[in-house]
Structures are given as C-alpha cells and as structure tokens.
TIRO-2110 file (N, C-alpha, C; in Angstrom, 1 decimal):
// TIRO-2110
0.8, -1.2, 0.0, N, 1, A
0.0, 0.0, 0.0, CA, 1, A
0.9, 1.2, 0.0, C, 1, A
0.6, 2.2, -0.8, N, 2, A
1.3, 3.4, -0.9, CA, 2, A
0.4, 4.6, -0.6, C, 2, A
0.8, 5.5, 0.2, N, 3, A
0.1, 6.7, 0.6, CA, 3, A
0.9, 7.9, 0.1, C, 3, A
0.2, 8.7, -0.8, N, 4, A
0.9, 9.9, -1.3, CA, 4, A
0.1, 11.2, -0.9, C, 4, A
0.8, 12.3, -0.6, N, 5, A
0.1, 13.5, -0.2, CA, 5, A
0.3, 14.6, -1.3, C, 5, A
-0.8, 15.4, -1.5, N, 6, A
-0.8, 16.4, -2.5, CA, 6, A
-1.5, 17.6, -1.8, C, 6, A
-1.4, 18.8, -2.4, N, 7, A
-2.1, 20.0, -2.0, CA, 7, A
-3.0, 20.5, -3.1, C, 7, A
-4.2, 20.7, -2.8, N, 8, A
-5.3, 21.1, -3.7, CA, 8, A
-5.7, 22.5, -3.4, C, 8, A
-5.8, 23.4, -4.5, N, 9, A
-6.2, 24.8, -4.3, CA, 9, A
-7.6, 25.0, -4.7, C, 9, A
-8.3, 25.9, -4.1, N, 10, A
-9.6, 26.3, -4.6, CA, 10, A
-10.8, 25.7, -3.8, C, 10, A
-10.5, 24.8, -2.9, N, 11, A
-11.6, 24.2, -2.1, CA, 11, A
-12.1, 25.1, -1.0, C, 11, A
-13.4, 25.3, -0.9, N, 12, A
-13.9, 26.2, 0.1, CA, 12, A
-15.0, 25.6, 1.0, C, 12, A
-15.5, 24.4, 0.6, N, 13, A
-16.7, 23.9, 1.3, CA, 13, A
-16.7, 22.3, 1.3, C, 13, A
-17.7, 21.8, 1.9, N, 14, A
-17.8, 20.3, 1.9, CA, 14, A
-18.1, 19.7, 0.6, C, 14, A
-18.8, 20.5, -0.3, N, 15, A
-19.0, 20.0, -1.6, CA, 15, A
-17.7, 19.9, -2.4, C, 15, A
-16.8, 20.8, -2.2, N, 16, A
-15.5, 20.8, -2.8, CA, 16, A
-14.8, 19.5, -2.4, C, 16, A
-14.8, 19.2, -1.1, N, 17, A
-14.2, 18.0, -0.6, CA, 17, A
-14.8, 16.7, -1.3, C, 17, A
-16.1, 16.7, -1.4, N, 18, A
-16.8, 15.6, -2.0, CA, 18, A
-16.4, 15.4, -3.4, C, 18, A
-16.3, 16.5, -4.2, N, 19, A
-16.0, 16.4, -5.6, CA, 19, A
-14.6, 15.9, -5.8, C, 19, A
-13.6, 16.4, -5.0, N, 20, A
-12.2, 16.0, -5.2, CA, 20, A
-12.1, 14.5, -4.8, C, 20, A
-12.8, 14.1, -3.7, N, 21, A
-12.7, 12.7, -3.2, CA, 21, A
-13.3, 11.8, -4.3, C, 21, A
-14.4, 12.2, -4.8, N, 22, A
-15.1, 11.3, -5.9, CA, 22, A
-14.2, 11.1, -7.1, C, 22, A
-13.6, 12.2, -7.6, N, 23, A
-12.7, 12.0, -8.8, CA, 23, A
-11.5, 11.2, -8.5, C, 23, A
-10.9, 11.4, -7.3, N, 24, A
-9.7, 10.7, -7.0, CA, 24, A
-10.0, 9.2, -6.7, C, 24, A
-11.1, 8.9, -6.1, N, 25, A
-11.5, 7.6, -5.8, CA, 25, A
-11.8, 6.8, -7.0, C, 25, A
-12.1, 7.4, -8.1, N, 26, A
-12.4, 6.8, -9.4, CA, 26, A
-11.1, 6.3, -10.1, C, 26, A
-10.0, 6.7, -9.7, N, 27, A
-8.7, 6.2, -10.3, CA, 27, A
-8.5, 4.8, -9.9, C, 27, A
-8.2, 4.0, -10.9, N, 28, A
-8.0, 2.5, -10.7, CA, 28, A
-6.8, 2.3, -9.7, C, 28, A
-7.1, 1.5, -8.7, N, 29, A
-6.1, 1.1, -7.7, CA, 29, A
-6.2, 2.0, -6.4, C, 29, A
-7.0, 3.0, -6.4, N, 30, A
-7.1, 3.9, -5.2, CA, 30, A
-8.0, 3.2, -4.2, C, 30, A
-7.5, 3.1, -3.0, N, 31, A
-8.3, 2.4, -1.9, CA, 31, A
-8.9, 3.3, -0.9, C, 31, A
-8.3, 4.5, -0.8, N, 32, A
-8.8, 5.5, 0.2, CA, 32, A
-8.3, 6.9, -0.2, C, 32, A
-9.2, 7.9, 0.1, N, 33, A
-8.9, 9.3, -0.1, CA, 33, A
-9.3, 10.1, 1.1, C, 33, A
-8.4, 10.9, 1.6, N, 34, A
-8.6, 11.7, 2.8, CA, 34, A
-8.3, 13.2, 2.4, C, 34, A
-9.3, 14.1, 2.5, N, 35, A
-9.2, 15.5, 2.1, CA, 35, A
-9.4, 16.4, 3.4, C, 35, A
-8.4, 17.2, 3.6, N, 36, A
-8.5, 18.2, 4.7, CA, 36, A
-8.8, 19.6, 4.1, C, 36, A
-10.0, 20.0, 4.3, N, 37, A
-10.4, 21.3, 3.7, CA, 37, A
-9.6, 22.4, 4.2, C, 37, A
-9.3, 22.4, 5.5, N, 38, A
-8.6, 23.5, 6.2, CA, 38, A
-7.2, 23.8, 5.6, C, 38, A
-6.5, 22.7, 5.4, N, 39, A
-5.1, 22.8, 4.9, CA, 39, A
-5.0, 22.6, 3.4, C, 39, A
-6.0, 22.0, 2.8, N, 40, A
-5.9, 21.7, 1.4, CA, 40, A
-5.1, 20.4, 1.1, C, 40, A
-4.7, 19.7, 2.1, N, 41, A
-3.9, 18.5, 1.9, CA, 41, A
-4.9, 17.3, 1.6, C, 41, A
-4.4, 16.5, 0.6, N, 42, A
-5.2, 15.4, 0.1, CA, 42, A
-4.2, 14.2, 0.2, C, 42, A
-4.6, 13.1, 0.9, N, 43, A
-3.8, 11.9, 1.0, CA, 43, A
-4.6, 10.8, 0.2, C, 43, A
-3.8, 10.2, -0.6, N, 44, A
-4.4, 9.1, -1.5, CA, 44, A
-3.7, 7.8, -1.2, C, 44, A
-4.4, 6.8, -0.8, N, 45, A
-3.8, 5.5, -0.6, CA, 45, A
-4.2, 4.6, -1.8, C, 45, A
-3.2, 3.9, -2.3, N, 46, A
-3.4, 3.1, -3.5, CA, 46, A
-2.5, 1.8, -3.4, C, 46, A
-2.8, 0.9, -4.2, N, 47, A
-2.1, -0.4, -4.2, CA, 47, A
-0.7, -0.2, -4.9, C, 47, A
-0.6, 0.7, -5.8, N, 48, A
0.7, 1.0, -6.5, CA, 48, A
0.8, 2.6, -6.6, C, 48, A
2.0, 3.1, -6.6, N, 49, A
2.1, 4.6, -6.7, CA, 49, A
1.4, 5.1, -7.9, C, 49, A
0.8, 6.3, -7.7, N, 50, A
0.1, 7.0, -8.8, CA, 50, A
1.0, 8.0, -9.4, C, 50, A
0.8, 8.2, -10.7, N, 51, A
1.6, 9.3, -11.4, CA, 51, A
0.9, 10.6, -11.1, C, 51, A
1.7, 11.7, -11.0, N, 52, A
1.2, 13.0, -10.6, CA, 52, A
0.2, 13.4, -11.7, C, 52, A
0.4, 13.0, -12.9, N, 53, A
-0.5, 13.4, -14.0, CA, 53, A
-1.9, 12.8, -13.8, C, 53, A
-2.0, 11.6, -13.3, N, 54, A
-3.3, 11.0, -13.0, CA, 54, A
-4.0, 11.8, -11.9, C, 54, A
-3.3, 12.2, -10.9, N, 55, A
-3.9, 12.9, -9.8, CA, 55, A
-4.3, 14.3, -10.3, C, 55, A
-3.4, 15.0, -11.0, N, 56, A
-3.7, 16.3, -11.5, CA, 56, A
-4.9, 16.3, -12.4, C, 56, A
-5.1, 15.3, -13.3, N, 57, A
-6.2, 15.2, -14.2, CA, 57, A
-7.5, 15.0, -13.4, C, 57, A
-7.5, 14.2, -12.3, N, 58, A
-8.7, 14.0, -11.5, CA, 58, A
-9.1, 15.3, -10.8, C, 58, A
-8.1, 16.0, -10.2, N, 59, A
-8.3, 17.2, -9.4, CA, 59, A
-8.9, 18.3, -10.4, C, 59, A
-8.3, 18.4, -11.6, N, 60, A
-8.7, 19.4, -12.6, CA, 60, A
-10.1, 19.1, -13.0, C, 60, A
-10.4, 17.8, -13.2, N, 61, A
-11.8, 17.4, -13.6, CA, 61, A
-12.8, 17.8, -12.5, C, 61, A
-12.4, 17.8, -11.3, N, 62, A
-13.3, 18.2, -10.2, CA, 62, A
-13.4, 19.7, -10.1, C, 62, A
-12.5, 20.5, -10.8, N, 63, A
-12.6, 21.9, -10.9, CA, 63, A
-11.6, 22.6, -10.0, C, 63, A
-10.6, 21.9, -9.6, N, 64, A
-9.6, 22.5, -8.6, CA, 64, A
-8.2, 22.4, -9.2, C, 64, A
-7.3, 23.0, -8.4, N, 65, A
-5.9, 22.9, -8.9, CA, 65, A
-5.0, 22.1, -8.0, C, 65, A
-3.9, 21.6, -8.5, N, 66, A
-3.0, 20.8, -7.7, CA, 66, A
-1.7, 21.6, -7.7, C, 66, A
-1.2, 21.8, -6.4, N, 67, A
0.1, 22.5, -6.2, CA, 67, A
1.3, 21.6, -6.4, C, 67, A
END
C-alpha cells in the first residue's frame, strides 16, 4: 500500500471535498482518499504509486488545482 500527499487549491466547502474525493476515488487502484479542507492536503492510498498526471487530471476534472 502506498500513501501519497498532495495539496489542492480552490476548495472552500464540503461540496468541494466531496467532488475531489469522488474524482480521486475513481482512479484505478485507489483504496482510500482523505481530504483536509482547512489545509488543502489530500492523502491518497493506493495499491501502487500513482503518477502525478493521474492525480492532476482528476483534481482538474473536479474543478480545482494541484500545487
């Protein structure tokens, strides 16, 4: 199991957290997503390491930015 941390910009509410979580959870191999609205930190647990491009695409699809 691999856990990777990222920082997402533009989140302001619970709906934002849900949207980011939903998109990241849809990535093949992802087993858990934790989003901290206050800090913008997102932790993604997966069976194999994810490429930053995969994560960036999912976050962008949700309407937010990846730092």
